N, C-alpha and C positions, 0 to 999 in steps of 0.2 A: 376391518382390522382383526386379526386372529388373536384369540385369548392365549396368553402364555401358559395358563394353567391347564385348560381342558382342550385347547386348540379349536374351539368353536369359532366359526366365522362371524357370528352374530353378536356384536358389541355395540354399546351406545356411549356417546360422549356425555359426561356429567358436567364437566367444567373445562373451559378453555381460557388461557391467558398467554400473553407474550412473555418471553424470557427477558431478563434484565438487558441483555445486549440487543434486543429486538431482532435477533437473527433466527429465532425459532418460535414456534407456538407449542406450549406445553398443554397436553390434553389429558384429563383424568377420564378413564373409560371404565365401564362395568360390563362384564360378560352377562348376556341374557340367560345363558344355560346354567353357569355355576355361581353367578352373582359376585364373583371376586372382582376386585378393582385393581387397575394397573395404570401406569403413566406412559404416554408416548410423547415423542417430540417430532414435530414436523418442521423441516428445514427446506428452504428453496435450494435447488442445485445450481451452482454457478456454472455457466457455460465454460467450456474449455477455452483457454487463451493460450495462443502459441506466439513465441517470440522468434522473429527472423533476424538471425545474427548477420554481421557485416559480410561474412564469407558465404552467406546463403544457407547455412545450416538452420534448421528449425528445431526449436525445443519448447517444452512446456514453460509457461510463465511460472517463476519461482519468487514468491513474495519474500521469502527468507533471504534470497540472494540480493534482492533489491535493498532490503533493510540492512543487511550486512555491509553493503557498499556505502550506504549513507552513514552508517555508524562509523565506519573507518574514516570517512571524511570529516566527521564531527568529533573524532577522538580527542580528548583533553581540551575540548572547547566548552564554554559555559552555556551549554544548550540542554534544556530539560529533555529527558527521555520521552515525555509526553509529546513534546513538540516534534521530535523525530518521528514518532509513531503517527502523528497527525499527517506529517508530510508523506510518509509511506502510504497511509490510507488514501490521501488525495491523489497521489500518483496512480495507485492501483485502480481507484475509481475511474480516473480519466482514461487509462489504457483499456479497461474493460468495456469502454464505449465503442471500441473498434468493431464496426459492423461485419468485417470479414472474419473476425475471430483470430486474426493475426496482426501483430504490431512489430514494426522494425525496432531494433535496439536503439537506433538513432533517435527515434521519437521518445523512448523512455529516457535516454540520456539527456535529451533537451529538456524534458520535464523536470528531471532531477536538478539540472543546472539552474533552471528558473526558480525552483523552490529554495535551493540552497542560497542563491543570490540574495533572496529576500530574508533568509534566516541568519546567515553568517558568512561573511566575506571570506574568512580563512577556509572554512569548510568548502565553500564554492571553488576556490582556487585549487585546493587539494583534489577535489573531484575532477575539476576541469583538466588538471595535469595528467590524470590517468585517462579520462575519457577522450580528450583531444590528443593524447599521446605526445606530450611536450618532448622535444628532443634536446632542448638546451635552455639555459637560464634566460636568454632573450625572450623566449616564448612565455615564461613565467612573468617576466617584467611587463610584456605587452598586455597580458591578461589582467595583471594587477593594476596597470594604468587605466585600462578600460573599465575595470570595476570601480576605481576611484572616481572616474569621470561619470559613470552611471549613478554613483552615489550622490555626487554633487548635483546632477541633473534631476534626480528623483527625490521628492520630499519624503516618500514612504521609505526608500532605502536609506536616506540620510538619517532618519530617526533611528533605524536599527543599528546603523554604524555608530551613532553617539552613545548607544547603550553599552557598547563593548569597550 
């Protein structure tokens, strides 16, 4: 590591510790030539992740876009921001496991639906209406009936439904 003061290439690490978010290592260094100390941060580089759209276009994965879509679905619902961010983290973690470095939007959408179904039924139907491109009220009705049936069949979903 080059010293920022004298540009000497010979420095040594005096102290290392993980940052609060555990996403970097903070290192205190000292230059062998001028003896001045400085701090560096070492972070791992995330591999590029590309999203394959329905029409075949490919674009970079955008966490903010994912978060905004989920936030819109959860708007004016009694859902903590921390829960929404946890869902976004879980989805991002899951899609980053793609071995090819590319993931179809249909896979991301399915993960969002799965997470929202467990989190909040209204947010789930809102997202589903856009994702599945509902054309009429009958499609809303079918999705809502399906959600109610799933809630009755699943003890885990049933508990979240009673909270609301």
